[in-house]
N, C-alpha and C positions, 0 to 999 in steps of 0.2 A: 368084368373088364373095365378098367378105369376110363372115365370119360375124358377125351382130349378136346381142347379148344385152342384157337389161334387168336392172339390179340393183335389186331391191326386197326384199331379204331382211330379214325381221323381226329375224333375229339381228344383222345389221350395224347396223340402227337401234338395237337395244338396246345394243350395244357402244358406239356413238357417244354415246348418252345417258348411259351409265355414266361414260364418259371425261369428258364435260362436267361431270357431277356431282362427280367427283373434283377437277377444276380449280376449281370454285366453292368446294368445301370447303377446298382448299388456300389459296385467296385470302382466305377469310373471317377469317384471323388478323390482317388489317390492312386498310388502305384498299383497296377492290377496285372494279373495274369489271366490268360484266356482259358475258359472252361467250356468245353463242348461236349454234348452228349445227346442221345436220343433213346427212347424206350420202344423197342420192337422185338420182344422175345419170340423165340421159336415155340413150337408146340409145348404146352405145359401139362404135365401129368398131375391131375388132381390128387391121386393117391399118394404121390411123392410129397405134394404140398402138405397133406394131412399128417405126414410123418415129421414135418418140420424141415424138410429139405427145400430150402428156398433159393438155392443157387440159380435155377433156371429163371426164376422170377426177378431176383435182385441183381444178378450179374450184368444184365444189359444196362443197368442204371449206373455202373461205374463210370465216372467222368474221365474225359480225355483232357489232361491239363497241359497247356503249352506255355512255357515260360517266355516272357518277352525279351527282346534285345535291350540291354541296358547300355547307356552311353553317358560319358562325362566329357564336357568340353570347357576348357579354360584357356583363353588366349589362342595360341597356335597349337595347343595340345589337345588331343582327343583320344579317350580310352573307350573301348567297346568290348562288352562281354556278350557273346552270342554262341549258342549251341555248345556250351562247355569250353569255349576258347576265348582267350583274351588277346586283343591286338591294340596297338598304339600308333597314332599318326601325329606327326609334327610338321607344321608349315611355317615358313619364314620367307621374307623378301629381302633381296639384295638390290638396292636402288629402286628405280621405278619400273623396270621391265624384266626383272629376273626373279624367279621364285624357286624355293627349294622345298620339296615334299619328301618326307621320310616315313616309311611304314615298317613296323616290326611286329611279329606275332610270337606266341608262346612256343612255336615249333622252330624257332631260331631263323625263320625266313625273314629277309628284309628286302626293302626296295627303296631306292633313292632316285628322285627325279628332279632334274634341273631344267626349268622352262624359261624361255625367252619369248620375245614377240614373234619370231619366225622360226624358231628351232627349239628342240628339246633333246635331252640325253637322259636315258633311264638305265640304271645299273641294278642288277639283282644278285642276291647271294644267299648263303645259308651259314650263319655264324662267321667264323674266320677262315672257312675252307675256300681257298683261292681257286681250286679246281672246279668249283661250282659257280664261279663268277661268270656273269654274262651281261651284255649291254646291247642297247639298240638306240638309234638316233634318227632324227627327222629334221629336214631343212626345207623351208618353203621360200619361194621367190617369184617375182613377176617380171617377165622380160617383155619389153615393148615390141609389138608386131609379131611376137611369138606366142605368148600366153602365160598362164600360171603354171609353175613347175613345183612339184612336191617329190622329194627324194626321201625314201625310208630305207635304212640299211642296219645290219646288226653284226654281232661278233661271229656269227656262223658264215658270213660271206653272202647272205641273202640280201637282195635289194628289190625295191619297187619304185619305179620312176613313173610319174604320171604328168601328162601335159594336157591342159584344158584350154581350149580357145572357144569362148562362148559365142562369138560372132566371127565366123570365118568368111561368110559371104551372104549376100541377099539375092535370092532367086525367085522371081515371079511373086513377090510379096512375102516370101517365107525367109525367115532367118535361119541360116545353116551354121551349126557349130560342130566341133570335133573334140573327141576325148581319146587319148592314146595312152596305153599302159605298157611298160616294158619291165619284165622280170627275168629271173634266171631261167624261166620256163618258156620264154618267147614274148611275142607282141600281141596286143589286142587293140583294136581300134573301133570307135563308134562314131558314125555320122548321124546327126539329128537335125531335122527340119521342124520349125515351129511357126505356126501361122494362126491369126485370128480368123475364125470361121463366120463372123457376123455376130453383132451384139456382144455378149460376154462369153460366148463359146470359144474355146481354144482347142487347137488340134496339134498333135506332134506325131512325127514318124521317125523311126530310127532303124538302122541296120548295124549289126555288130558281129564280128567274128569271135569265136571262142579262142581263148589264150593259146597260142602256138598252133592253131588250126587256120590255114590260109586258103582253104577251099571255100569260096564264097557261096557255093550252093548249099553249104551247111550253116550259113550265117543265120542269126536270129533277127527276125523282123517284128517290130512292135509299133502298133498304132493306138493312140489314146485320144479320146475326145472328152472334154470336161465342160459342163455348162451349169449355170444356176437353174434349179427346178423347184418351183413352189417356194418354200421357206428354207431350202437346203441346197446342197451341191451334189450333182450326179456325174458319174463318169462311166465310160465303157472302154475296155482295153481288149485289143485283138493281138495275139502273138502267134508266131509260127517259126519253127526251126526245121531241121532236116527230117525229124521224125514225129513231131507233135505240133498240135495247134490248140489254142485255147481262147475262150471268150470269158471275160470277167466284167462284172458290173458292180457298182457300188453307189450308195446314196446315204447321205448323212445330214442331219439337221438338229437344231436345238429343240428340246422338248422338256417341259416341266422342270426347268433348272438344270437339266443334264443334256447328254448327247445321245441320240439314237443313230445307230449305224446298221446298214443292211448291205451284205455282200453276197453276190451270186457268182457261180463259176461253172463252167463245163469244159472238159478237155477231151481230146481224142487224137486220132492220127492226122498227120500233116496232109495238105493238099498237094497234088502233083502239078506239073507245069501246065497241063491242059485243064486244070480245075477239078480233076477227079481226085479222090482220096488215095493215098498210098497204102492204106490199110483199112481197118474197120471204120464205120461211121463214128462221128463225134459221140463221145461217151453219153449214154442215156442218163446216167446218174447226175443229178443236179446238186452241186455243192452249195451250201448256204450257211450264213452266219448272221444272226440278228442279235443286237446287243443294246443295252442301255446302261450308261455310266453316269454317275452323278456324285458330286461332293456332298457330304452330309454335315459339313462344318456348321451350317446355319441351323441344323436340327439337333445335333448332339453337342455342339459347342466345343468340339475337339477336332483335331486333324483327322478326318475320316473320309472314306470313299466307298461306294458300293458299285458293283458290276454284276449284272445279270444278263443271261443270254441263252440262245439255243442254236445248235448246229446239227448236222446230220448224225453226230454221235450222241446227242441228247441235250438236256438242260444243264447249265452250269451257273455258278455264281461265286462271288468273292466279296468279302467285306474286310476292309483294313482300317485300323484306327491307331492313333498314337497321341501321346501328350507329354508335356514336361511335368515331372513330378516334384522336382526341386531345382534349385539353381544349378545349371550346368548338366542336369540329368534328364 
């Protein structure tokens, strides 16, 4: 019976990663594509290897090649080739306060946007088919003693009107503000109180109804406290609505040229009016996410960034890099 072995050597993985790093470093001198791979074969039959059947051994070495996004820019024109598709963007200005942006792709879809200081109009279509034409517009204004208004509406008759009054009143040292939203589906309002809690600590409390729901026993209550801690910033947030409550904490600080972030959370059933829970106890499972993000521009001398972290689902990471390979590309 042929002897079976399983290759999962840490040394082999390390050698493979070093080799891939050298390839990327070599290619970084010009236009490059990303090559990713690892060697972790399943059980290998020595008898099959002796017959020259090397598929099980070599197949895991096949690279995964990812072509980069290519772009060309000249003046107000920009061309982009990405994932097998070509798109073009053109920008121009009319006077000092109006800009026109046009986007076209190889599937005949186009978009034109006209922007001013306090308004914009966007029109979408597909080729010359008028039945696929649609538009949306936005207008912002500020009214004395009323607040800041923002109206968004479109060709389907949908609208969204918001009114924000940052300082509605001052009560016992707390600044009270209001935020109201009106849409086709009803009204939503939020009252928020902000106050300094001593030193650099800040506290906020808000109550908000769900859009179109006017039973305030179902409103969402949120309390947040933020304060400097050590060399970073810490915060804790408590939330409760009709069915759930949650506790969320976060801490972030600069470290080794990057940013460390820690987030913790626990959610469960809401509290009743007498302080008892309406359902089961607050969930025992603790959610967490700890991450470190850093720019690598000073190390790789190209536009690059790394992100590594861990949460309840496991360890994750991301490395992004890009560079100009010629004039406009």
